[in-house]
Every structure is written in C-alpha cells, then in structure tokens.
N, C-alpha and C positions, 0 to 999 in steps of 0.2 A: 364212332362213324361206321355206317353200314358197309358191307363188302361192295355194294354197288356204287359207293362213293357218296351216297346221299347223307346229308346231315339231318338227323331226326330232331325236331324242335317241338316244344310244347309252349303254348301261349296261355297265360293266366291273366285274364282281364274281364272285368264285370261290365264294361261299357261296350255295347254292340258296335257303335260307330268306331270306337278306338280299335276294336278287334278287326273289323273289316279293313280299316286303314292299314293296320300292321300287316295283315295277311297279304294285302295288295303290294305293299312295299317289299315284303319278304320274297314274293314271287318274282319281283323285278330285280332285287339286289342279290338274291341267292337262288338261282334256278335249280341248283342241286339240293336245296333244302326241302325236307318233307315234314309238314306239320302233322304230328301224330294225334294231337288233341288240342281243343280250345276249351278252357275251363273258366268258370265264372266266380268261384267262391273258395274259401278255405276248405270247407268240407268236401267239395267236389275234387279239389286238388289232392287232399290227403288220401281220399278213396282211390283216385286214379294212380297215384304214385305207389300205393301199396299193392296194386294188382296188375301193374304193367312194367315192362322193362324200362330202365332209366333212359331218358332221351339224351342226346348229345348236348343240348342247350335248352334252357328255359328262359323265356321272357316273362317276367312276373310284375304285375302292377302291385304297388305297395298297399293301397287302400281298396279292399274288396267289400262286397255287400255284407258279409257276415263277420268282418273283423280285419285286422291288418295281416299282411302276408307272412309276417314273422311267426304267426301262430302255426303255420304249416310246419315250420322247423321244430316246433315243440312236439309234434305228433308223428313225424315220419323222418327217417334219415334221408335227407336229400343228397344224393350222390352225384347229381349233375351240376355243372356250373350254371349260375343264374345271373342274368342281366335284369336289373330292376328298372321298371318304367314308372315315372312319377311326374305329376304336375309340380310346380315349384313348391318345395317344402324345405325351408331353411335348415331345420334340424336334420332331416334325412340326408340332404346333400352334404352337410358338414360331416355326418357320421360316415357316409360313403367315402368322402375324400380322405378322412383320417385313416380309414381301413383300406384304402386304395381298391375299393369295390366298384365295378363298372355299373353305370346306370345310363338310362336314356331319358332326357327331359322332354315331356310332352309340350307341344305337339312334336312327335318324333320326325327327325329329318332323315331323308334317305342316306345321306353321306355318313351320318352318325351310326345308322343301322349297319351299313356295310363295314364300317370300322369295327364295330362290336363283333360281327360275324367273323371277320378276318382274324381278329385277335384271338378268339376262342378256338378257331379251327387250327391255330398254331400251337395252342397250349397242350402240353403232354407231361406225363410223369409228375415230378416233384412240383413243377410250376402249377399244374392243375390242382394237386392236393393242397398246396399252399393257399390257393385262391379259395377253394371250398372251405378250408379251415377258417379263413378270415370272415366268410359269410356266417359260419356257425357262431363265431365269437360275437359278431355284430348282432345276430338274432337273439343271443342270450343276454345282451346288455342294453338292447333298445327298449325304451319305455313303451308299454302297451296301452293303447286306447281301450276304453271299455268294450267288452264283447257285446255285440248287438245282433239281434235276430230280426230279420224283416218278415213280418207276418201279413197275411191277407185279411182285409176287412172290406167286403164288397169289391169296389173297383179301386181300392187304395192299398198301398203298402205302408205299414206302420213299423217303426223301429221299437223293439222291446229290449231293454238292457238285461243282461244275464242276472243281475241282482234283483230284478223284478219278477223272475220266473219262479213259479211254485213247482211245476212238473211238466213233463212231456208225456203224452199218452198215445198209444197206437191201437187202432181197432179198424177192422175192415180195410187194411192197407192205407189208412189215413192217419196222419199224425196231428195231434192237437197240442198247442201250447197253452197252459193256464198260468196266469199271473197270480201274484200274492193277493191281488184284489178280487180274484175269482173271474177275471175276464178270460174268455176262451177265443183262440184264434187258430186257424188252419196254418200248418207249416209244411212246406213241400220238401221235406227231407226224411229219410228213414231214421229210426232211433240209433242205428249203428253209425250213420254218418254224423248225427248230432253229437253222440258221445265221443267221437274221435277227436273233437277239439274243445270239449268242455273241460274246465279245470276240475281235476279229480277230487280236490279237497272240498269243493263246493257242491258237486253233483254226484249222485250214486245211481247206477243201473240196478234198480230193485228187482226187476224180473223182465220177462219179454215184453210186457206192456208198458212199463213205467221207467222213466228217469226222474228222480226227485231231487230237489235242492235242499241243502241243509237248513236254509232259512224257513222252509215250509213245514218242517217236522214239528208236530205238536207233542206226540208221545208215541210209545211203542208198547203193544200188549202181546203177551204170549198166546200163540195160536196152536191149534191141534198139530200133533206130530213134531213138536219142538221147533215149529216155525214161528215167525213173528208177523204180527199184523201192524202195519205202519199207518198211523193216523196223522193227517195233515191239518194245517190251519185253514185250508179251503176244502170244499167238497170235491171228492174224486168220483169218477163214474162207476168205479167198482173197488172192491177191497184190494189193498196193496199188500200182497203176501210175499214175505221173503223166505225162501226155501231154507231147510235145515243146513244145507251145505254152504249157503251164503251168509248165514247168521254171524259167524266169527268175523268175516270181512266187513259186514255192515257195522258191527259193534266197533271195530277198529276205526272205521270211517267216521261214525257218529262221535267217537271219542277224540277225534282229531288226528288220527294216525292213518295215513293212506298207504296201502300196500302197493309197492311198485312191481 
C-alpha cells in the first residue's frame, strides 16, 4: 500500500470489453485504488513484473492470448497476491477451492469485487505469505494447455502451437515466426519477450537474431573461430551462427541438458 493510502492494482486481461468493465467497477468499488498497468498476455506480464515495483494486488485472467496465466509464475517470482478471474471452468474452480485461492467468476459482480478488495486490503504478514505460497503451489501442479502464438495473416489472427514452430527471427525491429512447414508469419513481440516464457528444453536463443526449436535442428557444422553453424530443416533468411562462448551451452541444450 502506498503512503498516500492508494492501493496499486495491475489488471491482466486479454479481452478489451472485460478490461473496460473491470476498470469501471474498480473505480466505483475502490476509489482509492490506482491501476498501474493493464496487460494482455503472458509475455507482457512477465516483462512488466520484472521491470516495475510489485503492485499491492493483481487481477489476472486465467486464459490469455499466448497461454494460460500460470506460465507467468514459471518465469517470474510473483510477490503480489493474485485474484484470478475466469469464465466457468470446472477444473480451475475445483483447484481454487481446494487451495482456498480467491477468484472472481465472469461476468464479475460489483459485490464480489468489493469483497475481494476488502479481503486483500486486510491481509498482512504471515497470512499474506501463506496465500502467495498456495498460489505458487497451484501454479506448479496445474495442467498446462499447449502454448500457442497468435500470428498475423493479412486481416486475421492465426494460432500456431509451440511444437509447430521452427524458429523466431528478428530483422529491422520486426519479428517473424517460421513453422516447421516453412510458413512465415509476423509476430508482434520482441525476441526477449518471446524467450521469457518459452520452455528452455525446447527452444534456444542462438544469437541476437534467432530463437530456434529443437525439432527444427537438422545438423550442426563447425564454423570459423570455433563457432558453430546451425542448419535447420527449413530455410532460414541468414546463417545461424553460435558464438564460441555460447557453444558449450548449446551443446548441453542439444544433448538434453538445460543450464539453469
């Protein structure tokens, strides 16, 4: 809680209408609340939480455009209490009930929102630590749906599953996703943001230009200066060179051992 008495809140929600509705209700139910950020995806949330002070409370939709919200906890230590928001999801509601974790069922009712805010404004010390611990435990044990990327094709958005990806490439500040079939799509995230939530055992940051998937690797050849030239099963727009310093890490990754 800030010195001026305001409660800093972050909203994680990928549906514009739901975000607008929640912000409107927050203004009514909690005039002292201050919304520090509204975020739409796993990658946006990971990036924001790693570069900003922790808010007092986070309202977080479970199902986001680029994956389920629990992936956020895989990539950043969330030190704020979280209230999950969800449409009816039998598995999720059962999991929350068992772990006594707070959630708001969509469409969110003003009375339920006020209850959640009042509850967390009173949490301190051990009670707050206990609650955050239960969320971490739930995030570690909840089944994950397949990681999916929403890519642009003319006036459409197309879902591409992670196992279909060959590589991500950046050039001229634009990122391209290439599938194992050689299909190319524009993707509106930086490689840093993408790598933040990719599974390390399946994807490798080869250099500043490329993230490659294990399933796309064809072979590796020795290159000048003790570097490696990575060859893929699909055509790449330029050579994928792994620096001498990165060679040991790459070999561990390709051999199935990921350095933490």
